[in-house]
Every structure is written in C-alpha cells, then in structure tokens.
VEXDREN-2710 file (C-alpha; in Angstrom, 1 decimal):
% VEXDREN-2710
k/r/px/py/pz
1/MET/0.0/0.0/0.0
2/THR/1.4/3.5/-0.9
3/GLN/2.0/5.7/2.0
4/ASP/0.1/9.0/2.2
5/LYS/2.9/11.5/2.2
6/THR/0.6/14.5/2.3
7/ASN/-0.7/13.5/5.6
8/LEU/2.8/13.0/7.0
9/ASN/3.7/16.4/5.8
10/THR/0.8/18.2/7.4
11/ALA/0.3/16.2/10.6
12/SER/0.2/18.4/13.6
13/ASP/2.7/18.1/16.5
14/ASP/0.9/20.5/18.9
15/ASP/0.7/17.9/21.7
16/ASP/4.3/16.8/21.3
17/ALA/5.8/19.0/24.0
18/MET/4.0/17.2/26.9
19/PHE/5.5/13.8/25.9
20/SER/9.0/13.1/27.4
21/CYS/9.6/9.4/27.8
22/PRO/8.5/6.0/26.3
23/ASN/5.2/4.6/27.6
24/GLU/5.8/1.0/28.7
25/ASN/2.1/0.3/28.8
26/LYS/1.5/0.6/25.1
27/GLU/3.2/-0.2/21.8
28/MET/5.3/2.7/20.7
29/THR/4.4/4.3/17.3
30/SER/6.5/6.4/15.0
31/ARG/4.6/9.4/16.3
32/ASP/5.4/8.6/19.9
33/TRP/9.1/8.4/19.0
34/ASN/8.9/11.7/17.2
35/ARG/7.4/13.3/20.3
36/ILE/10.2/12.0/22.4
37/GLY/12.8/13.1/19.8
38/LYS/11.4/16.6/19.6
39/ASP/11.3/17.0/23.4
40/LEU/14.9/15.9/23.6
41/LEU/15.9/18.3/20.8
42/MET/14.3/21.1/22.7
43/ALA/16.2/20.1/25.9
44/GLY/19.5/20.1/24.0
45/ALA/19.9/16.3/24.4
46/PHE/20.7/15.9/20.7
47/GLU/22.4/12.4/20.8
48/ASP/19.5/11.0/22.9
49/ALA/17.0/12.6/20.5
50/LEU/18.8/10.9/17.6
51/VAL/18.3/7.5/19.2
52/ALA/14.6/8.1/19.7
53/LEU/14.2/9.4/16.1
54/GLU/16.0/6.4/14.7
55/ASP/13.6/4.2/16.6
56/GLY/10.7/6.0/15.0
57/LEU/12.3/5.8/11.5
58/ALA/12.7/2.0/12.0
59/LEU/8.9/1.9/12.1
60/GLU/8.3/4.5/9.4
61/PRO/11.3/5.2/7.3
62/GLU/9.7/8.0/5.1
63/ASN/8.1/10.0/7.9
64/TYR/8.5/13.7/7.1
65/ASP/8.8/15.0/10.7
66/LEU/11.1/12.2/11.8
67/LEU/13.4/12.8/8.9
68/LYS/13.5/16.6/9.5
69/ASN/14.1/16.2/13.3
70/LYS/16.8/13.6/12.6
71/ALA/18.6/16.0/10.3
72/ASP/18.3/18.7/12.9
73/ALA/19.8/16.5/15.6
74/LEU/22.7/15.5/13.4
75/SER/23.4/19.1/12.6
76/ASN/23.4/20.0/16.3
77/ILE/26.0/17.4/17.1
78/GLY/28.2/18.6/14.4
79/GLN/27.5/16.0/11.8
80/LYS/26.6/18.5/9.1
81/ALA/27.3/16.3/6.1
82/GLU/25.1/13.5/7.5
83/SER/22.4/16.1/8.2
84/LEU/22.5/17.2/4.6
85/ALA/22.3/13.6/3.4
86/VAL/19.1/13.1/5.4
87/TYR/17.6/16.3/4.1
88/GLU/18.5/15.3/0.5
89/TYR/16.9/11.9/0.9
90/ALA/13.8/13.6/2.4
91/SER/13.7/16.0/-0.6
92/THR/13.5/13.0/-2.9
93/LEU/10.5/11.7/-1.0
94/TYR/8.8/15.2/-0.9
95/PRO/10.0/16.9/-4.1
96/GLU/7.1/19.3/-4.2
97/ASP/7.4/20.4/-0.6
98/ALA/8.8/24.0/-0.5
99/LYS/9.8/23.8/3.2
100/MET/11.7/20.6/2.9
101/LEU/13.5/21.9/-0.2
102/SER/14.4/25.0/1.7
103/PHE/15.6/23.1/4.7
104/THR/17.9/21.2/2.4
105/GLY/19.2/24.4/0.9
106/PHE/20.2/25.7/4.3
107/ALA/21.8/22.4/5.2
108/ALA/23.9/22.7/2.0
109/LEU/25.0/26.2/3.0
110/GLU/26.1/24.7/6.4
111/ASN/28.3/22.4/4.4
112/GLY/29.7/25.2/2.3
113/GLN/27.9/24.0/-0.8
114/PHE/26.5/27.2/-2.0
115/GLU/25.6/26.2/-5.6
116/LYS/23.7/23.2/-4.3
117/GLY/22.0/25.4/-1.7
118/ALA/21.0/27.9/-4.4
119/SER/19.5/25.0/-6.5
120/TYR/17.3/23.9/-3.7
121/PHE/16.2/27.4/-2.9
122/ASP/15.2/27.9/-6.6
123/ARG/13.2/24.7/-6.5
124/SER/11.5/25.8/-3.3
125/ILE/10.5/29.1/-4.8
126/LEU/9.1/27.3/-7.9
127/GLU/6.9/25.2/-5.6
128/ASN/5.8/28.2/-3.5
129/SER/6.9/31.7/-4.4
130/GLU/5.1/33.0/-1.3
131/PHE/7.4/31.2/1.1
132/GLU/10.0/33.7/2.5
133/MET/12.7/31.3/3.7
134/PRO/14.2/30.4/0.3
135/TRP/14.5/34.0/-0.5
136/LEU/16.6/34.5/2.6
137/GLY/18.7/31.5/1.6
138/LYS/19.3/33.0/-1.9
139/ALA/20.3/36.2/-0.3
140/LEU/22.9/34.4/1.8
141/VAL/24.3/32.7/-1.3
142/TYR/24.7/36.0/-3.1
143/SER/26.3/37.5/0.0
144/SER/28.8/34.7/0.1
145/VAL/30.2/35.9/-3.3
146/LEU/29.9/39.5/-2.3
147/ASP/27.1/40.3/-4.7
148/PHE/25.2/42.4/-2.3
149/GLU/23.0/44.1/-5.0
150/GLU/21.5/40.7/-5.9
151/ALA/21.4/39.7/-2.2
152/LEU/19.4/42.9/-1.5
153/LYS/16.8/42.0/-4.2
154/CYS/16.3/38.6/-2.4
155/TYR/16.0/40.2/1.0
156/ASP/13.4/42.6/-0.4
157/ALA/11.5/39.7/-1.9
158/ALA/11.4/37.9/1.5
159/LEU/10.3/41.1/3.2
160/GLU/7.6/41.7/0.6
161/ILE/6.1/38.3/1.8
162/SER/6.8/38.8/5.5
163/PRO/7.5/42.5/6.4
164/ASP/8.5/41.6/10.0
165/PHE/10.9/38.9/9.0
166/LYS/13.7/39.8/11.4
167/GLU/16.5/37.7/9.8
168/ALA/15.7/39.2/6.4
169/LEU/15.7/42.8/7.8
170/PHE/19.0/42.2/9.5
171/GLY/20.5/40.7/6.3
172/LYS/19.2/43.6/4.3
173/ALA/20.9/46.0/6.7
174/VAL/24.2/44.1/6.3
175/ALA/23.9/44.2/2.5
176/VAL/23.0/47.9/2.5
177/SER/26.0/48.6/4.7
178/ALA/28.3/46.6/2.5
179/LEU/27.1/48.8/-0.4
180/GLY/28.2/51.9/1.5
181/ASP/24.8/53.3/2.6
182/TYR/25.5/53.4/6.3
183/ASP/22.7/55.8/7.2
184/GLN/20.1/53.5/5.7
185/ALA/21.7/50.5/7.3
186/ILE/21.6/52.2/10.7
187/ALA/17.9/52.9/10.3
188/ILE/17.2/49.2/9.5
189/TYR/19.3/48.0/12.4
190/ASN/17.3/50.2/14.7
191/SER/14.1/48.8/13.3
192/VAL/15.4/45.3/14.0
193/LEU/16.3/46.3/17.6
194/GLU/12.7/47.5/18.1
195/MET/11.7/43.9/17.5
196/ASP/14.5/42.4/19.6
197/PRO/16.6/44.9/21.7
198/GLU/18.7/42.2/23.2
199/ASP/20.3/40.8/20.0
200/PRO/24.1/41.3/20.3
201/ASP/24.7/40.6/16.6
202/VAL/22.5/43.5/15.6
203/TRP/24.2/45.8/18.1
204/TYR/27.6/44.8/16.8
205/TYR/26.8/45.5/13.2
206/LEU/25.1/48.7/14.2
207/ALA/28.3/49.7/15.9
208/LEU/30.3/48.8/12.8
209/ALA/28.0/51.0/10.7
210/TYR/28.5/54.0/13.1
211/ASP/32.2/53.3/13.0
212/ALA/32.2/53.4/9.2
213/LEU/30.4/56.8/9.4
214/GLY/33.1/58.1/11.7
215/ASP/30.6/58.4/14.6
216/GLY/32.9/56.9/17.3
217/ALA/30.7/57.9/20.2
218/ASN/27.6/55.9/19.0
219/ALA/29.9/53.1/17.8
220/ILE/31.3/52.7/21.3
221/ILE/27.7/52.7/22.8
222/GLY/26.9/49.9/20.4
223/TYR/30.0/47.9/21.4
224/GLU/29.3/48.5/25.1
225/LYS/25.8/47.1/24.6
226/VAL/27.2/44.0/22.9
227/LEU/29.7/43.5/25.7
228/GLU/26.9/43.8/28.4
229/MET/25.3/40.7/26.7
230/HIS/28.4/39.0/25.4
231/PRO/31.4/40.0/27.6
232/ASP/33.7/37.5/25.9
233/PHE/33.3/39.0/22.4
234/ASP/37.0/39.8/21.8
235/ASP/36.3/41.6/18.5
236/ALA/34.0/44.0/20.2
237/TRP/36.7/44.8/22.8
238/ASN/39.3/45.3/20.0
239/ASN/37.1/47.6/18.0
240/LYS/36.2/49.5/21.1
241/GLY/39.9/50.0/21.9
242/ILE/40.6/51.2/18.4
243/LEU/37.9/53.9/18.7
244/HIS/39.2/55.0/22.1
245/ASN/42.7/55.4/20.5
246/ALA/41.2/57.5/17.8
247/MET/39.6/59.7/20.4
248/GLY/42.8/60.0/22.4
249/GLN/41.4/58.0/25.3
250/PHE/44.5/55.8/25.6
251/GLU/43.9/54.4/29.1
252/GLU/40.4/53.2/28.0
253/ALA/41.9/51.7/24.9
254/LEU/44.6/49.9/26.8
255/TYR/41.9/48.4/29.1
256/ALA/39.9/47.2/26.0
257/PHE/42.9/45.6/24.4
258/ASP/43.8/43.8/27.6
259/LYS/40.3/42.5/27.8
260/ALA/40.5/41.2/24.3
261/ILE/43.8/39.5/25.1
262/GLU/42.4/37.9/28.2
263/ILE/39.8/36.2/25.9
264/ASP/42.2/35.3/23.1
265/ASP/45.9/36.0/23.3
266/SER/46.6/34.7/19.8
267/GLN/45.4/37.7/17.8
268/ALA/48.4/39.6/16.4
269/ASP/46.4/42.7/15.5
270/VAL/45.2/43.1/19.1
271/TRP/48.8/42.9/20.4
272/PHE/49.8/45.5/17.7
273/ASN/47.0/47.8/18.8
274/LYS/48.1/47.4/22.4
275/GLY/51.7/48.3/21.4
276/TYR/50.5/51.3/19.5
277/THR/48.6/52.5/22.6
278/HIS/51.7/52.1/24.8
279/THR/53.6/54.1/22.2
280/MET/51.0/57.0/22.5
281/LEU/51.4/56.8/26.3
282/GLY/55.1/57.1/25.9
283/ASP/55.8/53.6/27.4
284/PHE/58.1/52.4/24.8
285/ASP/59.4/49.4/26.6
286/SER/55.9/48.0/27.0
287/ALA/55.2/48.9/23.4
288/GLY/58.2/46.9/22.2
289/GLU/57.0/43.9/24.2
290/ALA/53.5/44.1/22.7
291/PHE/54.9/44.5/19.1
292/ALA/57.3/41.6/19.7
293/ARG/54.3/39.4/20.7
294/ALA/52.5/40.4/17.5
295/ILE/55.6/39.4/15.5
296/ASP/55.8/36.1/17.3
297/ILE/52.2/35.3/16.2
298/ALA/52.6/36.8/12.7
299/PRO/56.2/36.8/11.5
300/ASP/55.3/38.6/8.3
301/PHE/53.5/41.5/10.1
302/GLU/55.4/44.3/8.5
303/ASN/53.8/47.2/10.4
304/ALA/54.6/45.5/13.7
305/TYR/58.3/45.4/12.8
306/LEU/58.2/49.1/11.9
307/GLU/56.3/50.2/15.0
308/ALA/58.5/48.0/17.2
309/ALA/61.6/49.4/15.7
310/PHE/60.3/53.0/16.3
311/ALA/59.6/52.1/20.0
312/TYR/63.2/50.7/20.4
313/VAL/64.7/53.8/18.9
314/GLN/62.7/55.9/21.4
315/SER/63.8/53.8/24.3
316/GLY/67.5/53.9/23.1
317/ALA/67.7/50.3/22.0
318/VAL/69.2/51.3/18.6
319/PHE/70.6/48.0/17.6
320/LYS/67.4/46.1/18.3
321/ALA/65.6/48.7/16.1
322/LEU/68.2/48.2/13.4
323/ASP/67.6/44.5/13.3
324/LEU/63.9/45.0/12.9
325/TYR/64.3/47.6/10.1
326/ASN/66.6/45.2/8.3
327/LYS/63.9/42.5/8.7
328/VAL/61.4/44.8/7.0
329/LEU/63.8/45.3/4.1
330/GLU/63.9/41.5/3.7
331/LEU/60.1/41.4/3.7
332/ASN/59.3/44.4/1.6
333/PRO/61.9/47.2/0.9
334/THR/60.3/50.5/1.6
335/ALA/61.4/54.1/2.0
336/GLU/60.2/54.1/5.6
337/ALA/62.4/51.1/6.4
338/TRP/65.4/52.6/4.8
339/PHE/64.8/55.9/6.6
340/GLY/64.6/53.9/9.9
341/VAL/67.9/52.2/9.1
342/GLY/69.5/55.6/8.5
343/VAL/68.2/56.9/11.8
344/CYS/69.6/53.9/13.6
345/HIS/73.1/54.2/12.0
346/MET/73.0/58.0/12.8
347/ALA/72.2/57.3/16.4
348/ALA/75.1/54.7/16.5
349/GLY/77.5/57.3/15.1
350/ASP/78.0/55.7/11.6
351/GLN/77.2/58.6/9.4
352/GLU/78.4/56.9/6.2
353/LYS/76.0/54.0/6.5
354/ALA/73.3/56.5/7.6
355/ASP/73.8/58.5/4.4
356/GLU/73.7/55.3/2.2
357/ALA/70.3/54.3/3.8
358/PHE/68.9/57.9/3.5
359/GLU/69.9/57.9/-0.2
360/GLN/67.9/54.6/-0.7
361/ALA/64.9/56.2/1.1
362/ILE/64.9/59.3/-1.1
363/ALA/65.3/57.2/-4.3
364/MET/62.2/55.3/-3.4
365/ASP/60.2/58.4/-2.2
366/PRO/61.6/61.9/-2.7
367/ARG/59.3/63.3/0.0
368/TYR/61.7/61.8/2.6
369/LYS/64.4/64.3/1.7
370/GLU/62.8/67.0/3.8
371/LEU/62.4/64.6/6.7
372/ILE/66.0/63.5/6.4
373/ASP/67.3/67.0/6.3
374/ALA/65.4/67.8/9.5
375/GLN/66.8/64.6/11.1
376/LYS/70.4/65.7/10.2
377/ASN/69.8/69.2/11.5
378/LYS/68.2/68.1/14.7
379/PRO/70.2/69.4/17.7
380/ALA/72.2/66.8/19.6
381/GLU/70.7/65.8/22.9
382/ALA/72.6/67.0/25.9
END
C-alpha cells in the first residue's frame, strides 16, 4: 500500500511538548518516538534525540517529521554532512514540498555547498513563491560571493512576503552597509532592535556602521551594549579599543585591548593595537614587548616590525631597532624602512651608513628628503 505522504507532511505536533519518555504500557508508534525526539531536541539532548528518532524511523522510514528532526539532531551534534544527506533523501521523497527543499538548501549552506543550496532554494521558490525562507537562503548565497546588490533583491523579496521577518531585515541592513549606505543600514538595524533589543549581533553590526560613518561615540555605545550581553566577544573589545585610541582615550583603549587579550591572546592585530597605545602613552618598553608578541604570532606582520623598531629607537635600543628595520627590508623594501635604518646608523655614530640608507629612502620616495634634512639638522641631545 502506498504511504500518504501528504498527511505525513501536514500532521500536527501540537501535543508533542508534553510527551517526554516512552510509555511502557502501550506499543510505541513512530509518532510517539517523534514526540520524544522533539522533546529531547528542545532540551538540547541531541544524541538521545537521535536515538529516539532512529527508533521512529525504523517503524516509518519515510516519515516527514522524523526525517527533519533527525537531520536537525545530526546538525546540532556537528554531523553537518550526515544532516545534509538526510535532508536530500527527504527531498527525494517530498520533491514538491517547499519547506523541505528550503531546509535542504540551508543544510547545503552549512556544508559550504552554495551552488547546491541555491539550486534547492530555486526549487523551493518554484513550488511556493510566497514562502519567504528560500529568498533568505538565496540572499545568503549572493552575499557569500559579495554580490550584495542581488542579495538585496532577495532580502526585499522575502520582506515583501513577510515584512517583519527579522532575519531578512538584519540581512538587508548588512547588505546595504556593504554597499556603503550606512545611514540606511543604521535605520534598518534600529528597526530590528525595536523587535529584539537584546540581540548582540545586531548591536555589533550597528556599531560597525556607526564606526564606518566616523561616529565613534555611537559606535562605542553599540560595542558596550554588545559587551553587556556578550562580555567574551573579543572583536568588540578590540574595535572599542581602536575607537578609544582615535579619540585620544589611551587608558580606556589599553583596558579594552587587555580584555580582548584575556579572551584570546593569539590575535596579532590586538597585540599590535596594544603596542600602539603604549607608544602613544610614551611607554616604549611595553610597546616593544607588545609588538614583539604580535611578530611572534605573525612573523610577516610588516607594520609590527616598523612600530616595534620605532619604539626601540625611542627607548634607546638602537641595535634592536636596526635588526627590525633590516627584517622589514627583507620582507618588503620601503622608503620608511630605509629611513629607519638611516636613523639607527646615525644614532650609532655611523654617518656613512646612515647616508647610504637615506639615499635609498629618497630614491624610493623623494618626500623623505625634507624629513632626512630635518633629522640631520636636529640638535644633539645633551
């Protein structure tokens, strides 16, 4: 007898949440196992949910809800490829079901298979053009290749169907921001926050938009709101520190960078930013230590070598600085590095080598001549 797949697709699970364990007094059905699986999924017991759902599928291998819930359980335990395989199998059973096709598309995205995902989203739209989810999926596909204009069209299509679709509004704001319209992006982010004022991701992207506009004060407010909800968000601490630096608030910047480093001490850019802040505070020894840590993490970090060398020159460690400038010349010969070499040789009393280095700097960038003349004419320190 052929199974009625339409009924499987539309069956209600409204009473599922009250069922939490097998009933020993009756023979278990696939529906019973699905109820248990859903309860366990909601409780975060994904592996136990998977066991229950497998028991249900043993009784009814083509059950729509069991297959979907099994795929969700697999995804939640990190078995993304296996989850996609279940969704793809279910899509062969329900090829006209727009929701299942859309679920499959999102599973493909989770596996980095964007072309496959797009194919499923297109199929979903063909089956039901008034279903908003595949339009969101298509927008994400376009965003993945940085085609934000096409992504924006898809977000708008989703919002035409469902004007209060939070994920689509948020995605639209990100796309609009990527296209450079930060004012419009800020307006959309604020409308999303009216729906959910406690979403740290929205606050973070709102802060980025304010930052891009040069509105550091509002950007810091956004980052602080993120950190109230998500205090271990190291990127928010780092970005907040950069803004404090730009405002001349160096102590606040240093605190922010130290917080970011507490969370993750393997980010070379944060150590670099900390070193820069120490330089602005005149603490050149601490600056050198921070820049050295950045270089340990990222040995090709050219700017870290340059800033570390400058800090060493300021603290009187001329030969340490010279080694670093020479390292920059190995990585990427620049006028700035040659100028630094000249300054070091000058400080060490070797005017001949200093002049050779200065000549290299001027040959690469004639604007350095004025700076070099000023350096040569600078009064000797007492």
